N, C-alpha and C positions, 0 to 999 in steps of 0.2 A: 571329721564329721561334716555332713551336708544337710541342710534343711531346705524345704520347698514350701512355697505358698502359691496356691492356685485360686483364681477368681474368675467369674464369668459375668458378663454384662451385655445388655442389648440396647443399642441406640435406635430410636425410631426415625432413622434417616437411612437413605440408600448408601451403598458403599462409596460411590464417587464423592458424596458430600462428606462422609466420615473420613475418607482418606485425605481429602483436601484439608479438613479441619485438623487432622493429625500434623500435617506439615505447617499449619498456621497456628499451632497451639501455644507457641512461645513468642512473646510473653502473654500471660493472662492473669487475672486477679488471684488465681490460686497457685501461681508459680512465681512468686516474688523472689525466689532464690536463684532463678535462672538469669544470668547476666548477659549471655550472648549465645548465638547459634551460627555456625559456619558450615556451608556445604563443601565437603571435601571432594566429592565426585558425584556425578549423576549421569546416567546414560539410559537410553531406551533401546531395548533389543528388538529389532524389527521381526526377527524370526519367532520369538516367543511372545511378542507384544507385551513385554514386561518392563516396568520402570524400576531401575536399581539406583538407590541413593545412599550415600554415606555422609553423615553429618557429625559435627563435634560441638557439644554443648559445654559451656563454662558455667558452673554453678557455685553458689556459696554453699559451703559444707560445714557442718558442725558435728563433731563426734559426740555421741551421747555421753552423759555424765557417768553412766554405768561402765561404759567402755574406757573412759578416761581414767577411772580409778584403777583399772587393771593394767594400764600401760606404763612402763617406766618412762620418766621424762626424757631420757636419752633417745628413745625411739620417736617421741613426739616432735622434738626439735622446735621449729617456729610455731607449730600448732599446739603448743603446750596448753593453751587456753581452750582448745577444742574448735576454734574458728579458723577458717581457711577457705580456699577455693580448690575446686577439683574439676577434672574433665570427664565427660561421659561420651563414649563413642556409640553412635547409633547407626545401624544398618537396616535398610528396609527394601522390600520388593513388593510391587503392586501389580496385580493382574486383574484389571477390570473386566476383561473378557470372560475369564473363568470365575471371577467374583470373589477374590480374596486378596488380603494383604498380610505379609508377615514382617515383623520387626524384631530387632534384637538390640538391646542397650546394655552396656557394661561400664563399670567404673574403671578408670585408669590410674587412680591414686588409691593408696592404702589397700591394695589387693592382697597383701600378705596378712593384714589384720582381718579384712573381710572382703571377699570378692562377691559382687552382686551382679547377676546376669538376669535381665528381664526379657522374656520372649512373649510376643503377642501374635495371635492369629485372628484377623478380622475376616469374617465370611458373610457373604450375602445370604440371608435367610430365605428369600423368596425371589428367585430370578425373574426379571421382567421379560416377557415375550414381546415380540415386535408389536403384536396386536394390542396387548395391554399397555405398552408404552404409548402407542398412538391414542388410545382411549384416555390415558392419564393426561397426555398433552392437551387433548381437546377439553378436558375438565379444567385445565389450567388457563385456558384462553380467557382474556379479560382481566387476569391478575397481573400485578406488577412484574416487571421483567426479572426482579430479584428472585422470584419463585423458581421457575424453570424446573430443572431436574431435582432441585432441592425440595420442591413441593411434593415429591412423590413419596414422602415418608409413610403415608397411609397405605401404600402398596408394597413397600419394601423396607425391611429392617436390616440392621447389621449387628451381628453378634461378635463378641470378642472374648477370647480366652487368654488369660494372662498367667504365665508361670514364672515365678521368681525363684532363682536358685542362689542360695547363700552358702558360701564355703569359707571358713576361717582356717588359715594355716598358721595362726599366731602360735609362737612357741616352738615351731619346727626349725631345724638347723638353717634352712635356706633363708628364713626371715631374720634369725638372730645373727646370721653372717658367719662366713668361714673365718678362721683365725688367719690374719694377714701376717706375712713374714716381715720381720723388722719392726713390728708394732710393739713398742715397749709396754703399752698399757693393755695389751690383749689379755694377759693373765688376770689382771685386776678386773677388767670388764667381764670376763667369763665368770669370775667368782661372784660378782654382783648379780649377774643374771641367775646363777645357780641359787643364790640366796632368795631372789625374788620368787622363783618358781618352787621353792622348797615346800610352801604351804598350799600350792595349787598344782593340780595335775594339768598337763597340757590339754587333755580332752575336756576337762571341766571348764577351762578358760574358753576354749573354742565354742563349747555349747552355750555358754553365757553370751558371748559376742554374737553368735548366730541367732539366738533367741531374741536379743535386742534388735537385730537386723530385721527379723520377721515382723516385729511390732511396727518398726518404722516403714517397712514395705507396705504393710496393710494400710497405714495412715496415708502414705504417699499415693497409693492407688485410688483411695477415696477422693483425694484432692485432684488427682489426674482426671477422673471422670467429671468432676465439677468443672474443671478447666475446659475439657472438650465440649461440655454442654454450653459453656459461654460462647465458644467459637462457633458452634453449630447454630446457636440462636442468632448470632450476628450474620452468618451466611443466609439463614432463612429470611431474616427481615430486611437485609440490605445487600446481599451478595458479597462478592469478594471486596468491593469497595468499602463496605462497612467493616468487614473483618480486618482489612489492612489498616483502616483508620483506627480501629480499636487497638490493634497492635502498636500503632504509633503512640497513642495516648498511654498505653500500658508501659511502653518502654520509658516514657518520660517519668512515670511514677517509680520505675525501678531505680532511676537515677536520683530522684529527689523526694520520693514519697514513702509512706509507710503502708502497712497492711490496711489500716483504717481508711486511708485515702483510696486504696484500690477498691475496697468494698463499697465505699460511697459512690465512686464513679460507676461501678457496675450496676448498683441499684438505680442510679440516675438513668443509665442506659436502658434498663428494663422498664422504668416508668415512662420513658419517651416512646417506647414501642417502635412503631414504624416511622417515626418522625425524622426530621432532617438530622444529618450527622453533626452539624454545627462545627 
């Protein structure tokens, strides 16, 4: 069984700002579970004028209680309590000239229980002609340097379509594991598995896991939009300097603070408006 969740959203910022915010979005007050981000590879293709990036995110992960009740403890191992860490592989391609960005993120752990693949396509809703760009820049004169192209939100928006694909293979032979030669406990283990699945069909288990995944994906997308808005606001009011400073403070809170601390710092930043970074 496979389930899909699709959502659309429009940011009132131009594509260059949104794509920059995408790469600067971790950490933020709405992503307290993200522990680190590493760039695996990045290259610019001079022929297509496209930027290709591969990143690896390390996140705190917690299996939903509903899913935990369905899984045998032998499968859970050290994550029997539901808590753990997992890696997410992210690939992205940006084409500012044509006005789009495509991303794909997928989990690298627990793929047998639930594979989650998130694909996003960001598109420029209203391309800026050279004449309109000059007019907009004229309108921006006299404004702080932090504005720049980020100040053109009134002339250009960026829409994003997100599609999340969820596929559970739980209960299939590949996940349960082939019987190993010389394993004296193989027969006993197979019997236990048979007993566990006696009252549940494989399809029913997979549907339950996927349905839980859809709910989590919906909630995660809502928080993701809020996090992007935080970064976009920082870019608008203080440019990259303010965004990076915010990332530094947010990282400190990942290490030593809780969610309440995050929200207080974000609210304080909003109240300060365009003031000094401090």
